[in-house]
C-alpha positions in Angstrom: -20.4 47.7 -35.2 -19.2 44.1 -35.1 -16.7 43.3 -32.4 -13.3 41.8 -33.5 -13.2 38.0 -33.1 -10.4 38.3 -30.6 -12.4 40.6 -28.4 -15.3 38.1 -28.4 -13.0 35.2 -27.5 -11.5 37.2 -24.7 -15.0 38.0 -23.3 -15.9 34.3 -23.5 -12.7 33.3 -21.7 -13.5 35.8 -18.9 -17.0 34.5 -18.6 -15.8 30.9 -18.4 -13.2 31.9 -15.8 -15.9 33.6 -13.7 -18.3 30.6 -13.9 -15.7 28.1 -12.9 -13.8 30.1 -10.2 -16.5 29.3 -7.6 -15.7 25.6 -7.7 -12.0 26.0 -7.0 -10.2 24.7 -3.9 -6.8 23.2 -3.0 -5.6 20.3 -0.9 -3.0 20.3 1.9 -0.3 19.5 -0.6 -1.3 22.7 -2.5 -2.6 20.9 -5.5 -5.4 22.9 -7.3 -8.8 21.1 -7.8 -12.1 22.2 -9.2 -15.7 21.1 -8.7 -17.8 21.0 -11.8 -21.3 19.7 -12.4 -22.4 17.3 -15.0 -26.1 16.1 -15.1 -26.4 17.7 -11.7 -23.7 15.5 -10.2 -20.6 17.0 -8.8 -17.3 15.8 -10.3 -13.9 16.8 -9.0 -10.8 17.1 -11.1 -7.2 18.3 -10.6 -7.1 21.6 -12.5 -3.9 20.6 -14.3 -5.2 17.2 -15.6 -6.1 15.8 -19.0 -9.6 14.9 -17.7 -10.4 18.6 -16.8 -8.9 19.8 -20.1 -11.3 17.6 -22.0 -14.2 18.7 -19.8 -13.2 22.4 -20.4 -13.1 22.1 -24.1 -16.5 20.3 -24.2 -18.0 23.0 -21.8 -16.8 25.9 -24.0 -18.3 24.4 -27.1 -21.6 23.3 -25.5 -22.2 26.8 -24.0 -20.5 29.2 -26.4 -20.0 27.1 -29.6 -16.3 27.8 -29.8 -13.3 25.5 -29.9 -10.6 26.5 -27.5 -7.1 26.5 -28.8 -4.2 24.9 -26.8 -3.0 28.4 -25.9 -6.4 29.5 -24.7 -6.9 26.3 -22.6 -3.4 26.7 -21.0 -4.2 30.4 -20.2 -7.4 29.4 -18.4 -5.7 26.6 -16.6 -2.9 28.9 -15.4 -5.4 31.4 -14.1 -7.6 28.8 -12.4 -4.7 27.1 -10.8 -3.4 30.4 -9.4 -6.8 31.4 -8.0 -7.2 28.0 -6.4 -4.4 28.6 -4.0 -6.4 31.5 -2.5 -9.5 29.5 -2.1 -10.4 27.4 1.0 -8.3 24.3 1.7 -10.1 21.0 1.5 -8.8 18.6 4.2 -10.9 15.7 3.1 -10.3 14.4 -0.4 -9.8 10.9 -1.7 -10.7 8.6 -4.6 -12.4 5.7 -2.9 -12.7 5.8 1.0 -13.2 8.9 3.2 -14.4 9.4 6.8 -16.3 12.6 7.6 -18.0 13.4 10.9 -17.9 9.8 12.1 -19.3 8.4 8.8 -17.2 6.4 6.4 -18.1 7.0 2.7 -17.1 4.6 0.0 -17.2 5.9 -3.5 -19.3 3.6 -5.7 -18.0 5.5 -8.8 -21.2 5.2 -10.9 -22.9 7.8 -13.1 -25.4 8.6 -10.3 -22.8 9.9 -7.8 -23.6 7.1 -5.4 -21.7 6.3 -2.2 -22.0 3.8 0.6 -22.4 5.6 3.9 -21.4 3.5 6.9 -22.1 4.4 10.5 -22.1 2.5 13.8 -25.7 1.7 13.2 -25.4 0.3 9.7 -25.0 1.3 6.1 -27.0 2.7 3.2 -26.6 4.0 -0.4 -26.6 7.8 -0.8 -26.2 10.2 -3.7 -24.1 13.4 -3.7 -22.5 12.7 -0.3 -21.1 15.6 1.7 -17.5 14.7 0.7 -15.4 15.1 -2.4 -14.2 12.1 -4.4 -11.6 12.4 -7.1 -13.0 11.9 -10.6 -10.6 9.8 -12.6 -10.7 7.6 -15.7 -8.8 5.0 -13.6 -11.8 4.4 -11.3 -14.6 2.0 -12.3 -17.8 1.4 -10.4 -18.4 -0.9 -7.5 -21.5 -3.1 -7.5 -24.2 -1.9 -5.1 -23.8 -4.0 -1.9 -26.5 -6.3 -0.7 -27.0 -8.1 2.6 -26.8 -11.8 3.1 -23.1 -12.5 2.2 -20.9 -14.8 4.1 -17.1 -15.2 4.3 -17.2 -18.8 3.0 -18.3 -17.4 -0.4 -14.7 -16.5 -1.1 -13.7 -20.2 -0.7 -15.9 -21.0 -3.8 -13.8 -18.9 -6.1 -10.3 -18.8 -4.6 -7.5 -21.3 -3.7 -7.5 -20.1 0.0 -7.7 -22.4 3.0 -9.6 -21.5 6.1 -6.7 -19.9 8.0 -5.8 -17.9 5.0 -9.4 -16.8 4.6 -9.3 -15.3 8.0 -6.2 -13.3 7.1 -7.6 -12.1 3.8 -10.9 -11.1 5.4 -8.9 -9.0 7.8 -6.9 -7.4 5.1 -10.0 -6.6 3.0 -11.6 -5.0 6.0 -8.4 -2.9 6.6 -8.7 -1.5 3.1 -12.0 0.1 4.1 -10.5 2.0 7.0 -9.8 5.5 5.9 -6.9 5.6 8.4 -3.7 3.7 8.0 -1.8 1.5 8.6 -2.4 -0.9 5.8 -0.4 -4.2 5.9 0.9 -5.4 2.5 -0.7 -8.5 1.2 2.1 -10.7 -0.3 0.7 -13.7 -2.3 3.3 -16.3 -3.3 3.0 -19.6 -5.0 4.0 -21.7 -8.0 2.7 -21.0 -11.5 -0.8 -22.3 -11.6 -1.6 -21.7 -8.0 -4.1 -18.8 -8.7 -2.0 -15.9 -7.4 -3.0 -13.4 -10.1 -6.6 -14.5 -10.0 -6.8 -14.0 -6.3 -5.1 -10.6 -6.4 -7.4 -9.4 -9.2 -10.5 -10.4 -7.3 -9.4 -8.8 -4.1 -8.6 -5.6 -5.9 -11.9 -5.6 -7.8 -13.9 -6.2 -4.6 -12.7 -2.9 -3.1 -11.3 -0.7 -5.9 -12.1 -1.7 -9.5 -10.4 0.2 -12.1 -8.4 0.2 -15.3 -5.1 -1.8 -15.2 -6.1 -4.0 -12.3 -2.7 -5.8 -12.2 0.2 -3.5 -12.6 3.8 -4.3 -13.3 6.4 -3.6 -10.7 7.2 0.1 -10.2 10.8 0.9 -11.1 11.3 3.2 -8.1 9.6 5.0 -5.2 8.5 7.9 -7.4 6.7 5.6 -9.7 5.1 3.9 -6.7 3.8 7.2 -5.3 2.5 8.4 -8.7 0.5 5.2 -9.0 -0.9 5.8 -5.5 -2.2 9.2 -6.5 -4.7 7.6 -9.0 -5.9 4.5 -7.2 -6.8 3.3 -3.7 -5.7 -0.4 -3.8 -2.4 -0.9 -5.6 -1.9 -4.4 -7.1 1.5 -5.4 -8.5 1.7 -8.8 -10.3 4.8 -10.9 -10.6 7.2 -8.9 -8.5 10.8 -9.7 -9.3 13.9 -8.0 -7.8 13.1 -5.7 -4.9 15.5 -2.9 -4.3 16.1 -1.6 -0.8 14.7 1.8 -1.7 11.5 0.3 -3.2 11.2 -1.9 -0.1 11.5 1.2 2.1 8.9 3.0 -0.1 6.4 0.2 0.4 6.9 0.3 4.1 6.3 4.1 4.2 3.2 3.7 1.9 1.7 1.2 4.3 1.7 3.8 7.2 1.6 7.1 5.3 4.3 8.5 3.1 5.3 12.0 2.0 7.4 11.9 -1.2 9.2 15.1 -2.2 10.1 15.6 -5.8 10.9 18.4 -8.2 7.9 19.6 -10.1 7.9 18.9 -13.8 9.1 21.8 -16.0 10.2 23.8 -12.9 13.6 25.0 -11.8 14.2 23.5 -8.4 10.6 24.0 -7.1 9.4 20.9 -5.2 6.1 19.1 -4.9 4.9 16.8 -2.2 3.0 13.6 -2.8 1.3 12.3 0.3 -0.4 8.9 0.5 -1.1 5.8 2.5 -2.5 2.8 0.5 -3.3 -0.9 0.7 -1.0 -2.9 -1.5 -1.2 -6.4 -3.0 2.0 -8.1 -4.4 2.3 -11.4 -6.1 5.4 -13.4 -6.9 6.4 -16.9 -8.0 8.2 -19.0 -5.3 11.5 -20.6 -6.4 10.9 -24.3 -5.8 14.5 -25.4 -6.9 15.9 -25.3 -3.3 14.1 -28.5 -2.2 12.7 -27.0 1.0 9.6 -28.7 2.3 8.1 -25.4 3.4 7.6 -22.3 1.2 9.9 -19.4 1.7 8.8 -15.8 1.5 10.3 -14.7 -1.8 10.1 -12.2 -4.6 11.0 -13.7 -8.0 13.2 -16.4 -6.4 14.8 -14.0 -4.0 14.1 -14.5 -0.3 12.4 -11.6 1.3 14.3 -10.9 4.5 13.8 -7.2 5.0 12.5 -7.3 8.6 10.7 -4.0 8.4 8.8 -5.0 5.3 7.9 -8.5 6.6 6.8 -6.9 9.9 4.2 -4.9 7.9 3.0 -7.8 5.7 0.4 -10.6 5.6 2.0 -13.4 3.7 -0.2 -16.0 1.9 1.4 -19.0 0.1 -1.0 -20.8 -2.3 -0.5 -24.4 -3.1 -0.8 -25.5 -6.8 -4.3 -26.2 -8.0 -4.7 -29.9 -9.0 -6.0 -30.6 -12.5 -9.3 -32.1 -11.2 -10.0 -28.9 -9.1 -9.1 -26.4 -11.8 -11.9 -24.3 -13.3 -12.0 -22.0 -16.3 -11.4 -18.3 -15.9 -14.8 -17.7 -17.5 -16.6 -19.9 -14.9 -14.7 -18.3 -12.0 -15.4 -14.7 -13.2 -19.1 -15.5 -13.6 -19.3 -16.8 -10.1 -17.3 -13.9 -8.8 -19.6 -11.3 -10.4 -22.6 -12.9 -8.8 -21.0 -13.0 -5.3 -19.4 -9.5 -5.4 -22.5 -7.6 -4.1 -23.0 -10.0 -1.2 -19.3 -10.0 -0.2 -19.2 -6.2 -0.4 -22.3 -6.0 1.8 -20.7 -8.3 4.4 -17.6 -6.0 4.4 -19.8 -3.0 4.9 -21.5 -4.6 7.8 -18.1 -5.5 9.2 -17.0 -1.8 8.9 -20.1 -0.8 10.8 -19.2 -3.3 13.6 -15.7 -2.0 13.7 -16.9 1.6 14.1 -19.3 0.5 16.9 -16.9 -1.8 18.8 -13.5 -0.2 18.2 -13.4 1.9 21.5 -13.9 -1.3 23.5 -11.1 -3.3 22.0 -8.1 -4.0 24.2 -5.5 -6.3 22.8 -3.6 -8.4 25.3 -0.5 -8.2 23.2 -0.2 -5.4 20.6 1.6 -6.5 17.4 3.2 -4.3 14.8 0.4 -2.5 12.9 -1.6 -2.6 16.1 -4.3 -0.1 14.9 -5.0 -2.4 12.0 -5.3 -5.4 14.3 -7.7 -3.5 16.6 -9.9 -2.5 13.7 -10.3 -6.0 12.5 -10.8 -7.4 16.0 -13.6 -5.0 16.5 -15.4 -6.4 13.5 -15.0 -10.1 14.3 -18.7 -10.6 15.2 -19.7 -9.6 11.6 -17.6 -12.5 10.2 -18.8 -15.0 12.8 -15.3 -15.2 14.4 -14.8 -16.0 18.1 -13.0 -13.2 20.0 -9.3 -13.2 19.2 -9.5 -15.3 16.1 -8.0 -12.8 13.8 -5.2 -11.7 16.2 -4.1 -15.3 16.7 -4.0 -16.0 12.9 -2.2 -12.7 12.3 0.5 -13.3 14.9 1.0 -16.8 13.7 1.4 -15.6 10.2 4.0 -13.1 11.2 5.9 -15.6 13.2 5.8 -18.1 10.3 7.0 -15.4 7.8 10.0 -14.7 10.0 10.9 -18.4 10.2 10.5 -19.0 6.5 13.2 -16.6 5.4 16.1 -18.9 5.9 17.8 -20.3 2.8 20.5 -22.8 1.9 20.7 -22.0 -1.9 23.6 -20.0 -3.5 24.1 -16.4 -2.5 21.7 -13.8 -4.0 22.0 -10.1 -3.5 19.1 -7.8 -2.7 19.5 -4.2 -3.8 23.3 -4.6 -3.4 23.0 -5.9 0.1 23.2 -9.5 1.4 19.7 -11.0 1.9 19.8 -13.4 4.8 21.7 -14.4 8.0 23.6 -16.9 5.9 24.5 -14.4 3.2 25.5 -11.5 5.5 29.2 -11.5 6.5 28.3 -9.2 9.3 25.6 -11.5 10.7 27.7 -14.7 10.1 30.8 -13.1 11.8 28.6 -12.1 14.8 27.3 -15.7 15.1 30.9 -16.9 15.0 32.0 -14.4 17.6 29.2 -15.6 20.0 29.8 -19.3 19.5 32.3 -19.4 22.4 30.9 -16.7 24.7 27.5 -15.4 25.8 28.4 -11.7 25.4 30.7 -9.4 23.4 31.3 -5.7 24.1 33.5 -3.3 22.1 33.5 -0.4 19.7 32.3 -0.4 16.2 35.9 -0.1 14.9 36.9 -3.2 16.9 33.9 -5.2 15.6 34.5 -4.1 12.0 38.1 -5.3 12.2 36.9 -8.7 13.4 34.3 -8.8 10.6 36.8 -8.0 7.9 39.0 -10.8 9.1 36.1 -13.2 9.1 35.1 -12.1 5.6 38.6 -12.6 4.2 38.8 -16.1 5.7 35.5 -17.2 4.2 36.0 -15.3 0.9 33.1 -12.8 1.1 33.1 -10.0 -1.4 34.4 -6.6 -0.1 31.3 -5.0 -1.6 29.2 -6.8 1.1 31.1 -5.1 3.9 30.4 -1.8 5.6 33.1 0.7 4.5 33.4 2.4 7.9 32.4 2.0 11.6 29.4 4.3 11.3 28.1 2.3 8.3 28.5 -0.9 10.4 26.2 0.6 13.1 23.5 1.3 10.4 23.8 -2.3 9.1 23.6 -3.8 12.6 20.3 -2.0 13.2 18.9 -3.4 9.9 19.9 -7.0 10.6 19.0 -6.9 14.3 15.5 -8.5 13.8 17.1 -11.4 11.9 19.7 -11.8 14.6 17.0 -11.9 17.3 15.4 -14.8 15.4 18.5 -16.9 15.9 19.0 -15.9 19.5 21.3 -12.9 19.4 20.7 -9.2 20.1 22.7 -6.1 19.4 22.4 -3.1 21.7 24.1 0.3 21.5 25.3 2.1 24.7 27.4 5.0 25.8 30.1 4.5 28.5 32.2 6.8 30.7 32.3 10.6 31.0 33.3 10.9 27.4 30.3 9.0 26.3 32.2 6.4 24.3 29.9 4.4 22.0 29.9 0.7 22.8 28.3 -2.1 21.0 27.0 -5.0 23.2 26.0 -8.3 21.6 24.6 -11.1 23.7 22.7 -14.3 23.5 19.0 -14.2 24.3 16.3 -16.9 24.6 15.2 -17.7 21.0 
């Protein structure tokens, strides 16, 4: 007796489920993944992804000669996703760089399953490494690294000077550390200075993929979704930077958990966790007539102290007509140099692993773990001891100095951008002109600030609405105030613990 067609399909679906269930696992954020094999190479997909859906349809036809309907695919996905939650949790899972048992693995992303395995003793190419890499259509293959590269190779194809080359080398090395923090690389310059070309090359050296240069994310959620599918994020021609996006970039540099409602769910939440290297380019506004470049995004001075403190800022000078080369010529040279430069970076990673424990920085900057990592690798680049740290600290100091402005007022996410623009900061400067110290409550200080703002015609929208909001804003502008020789401290006085604000002059 011939079995009904539906019975046959049900039997096939059960067989497919049984075959695939052994490859299921889930990550710490409870996302379901599955290992499948193609040409004897392990590939790993999120269960609820378009890539796995396509693979599943191809598998069903290749093995059973049936075309799965949308309903049948969704039924299988639902069952597999549920079962994955009861499978072992995989702690190590990434799309480009992973550390496992002391070895750093870099996903080459080719059709052979190759990876670069780096230890304290050196590096080599391996196939089917003992770690899982996410399979994604966003990822494209790296060249296989070779030895013999030198840092000066980058000078042949970029508009960097020697000091900037040291900083970029450190940033590149930082991207190959599986552990954050990752400083943002902010590249500014006029049109024709090679910003986008530099950003594209740096991204392709470490994490080639589709859509190398992305447009600015509209919010933190978009930023985190982008981070799920790529290792190095590269945003070209950044314009207005909201405070929430600035905060998101800060969190992404050190490790961020973003909580959001799951799609098509009623209140259920999902958590996206990521730490990623980020490149940002922006055109510098040259209308102000300043002789030195400012740190800007789309003509707006970047004065968010927290973001600047986590950034390496590179300003490129315009390329003169006699030095300009065609994109075709540059790309051809870059493709020839890529394997050697990647090989140099792999050697530097090996040096960092070998020397990291012996590194003791005399002065630890913000992002100290990053600075230690690069310092440990200095011998691979031919740097004298302390070369990178000196360049890094100088860059951070210059970035803080270059945020002043004399041009008309511009707002940044609804908040004043600079010392000159902030009525709170300007009022505090005025308050301390005649005395070295001021002490009082937030209410008393807010009253003075409102009087100052009225006198100098600042908008009421620039002012804190209440004393507690003033305290929040004071903490945000405190780094900028320190740069001009003022510091705000918060204390409690008396048995009742009255909150007192103390503002005093310090050595600038």
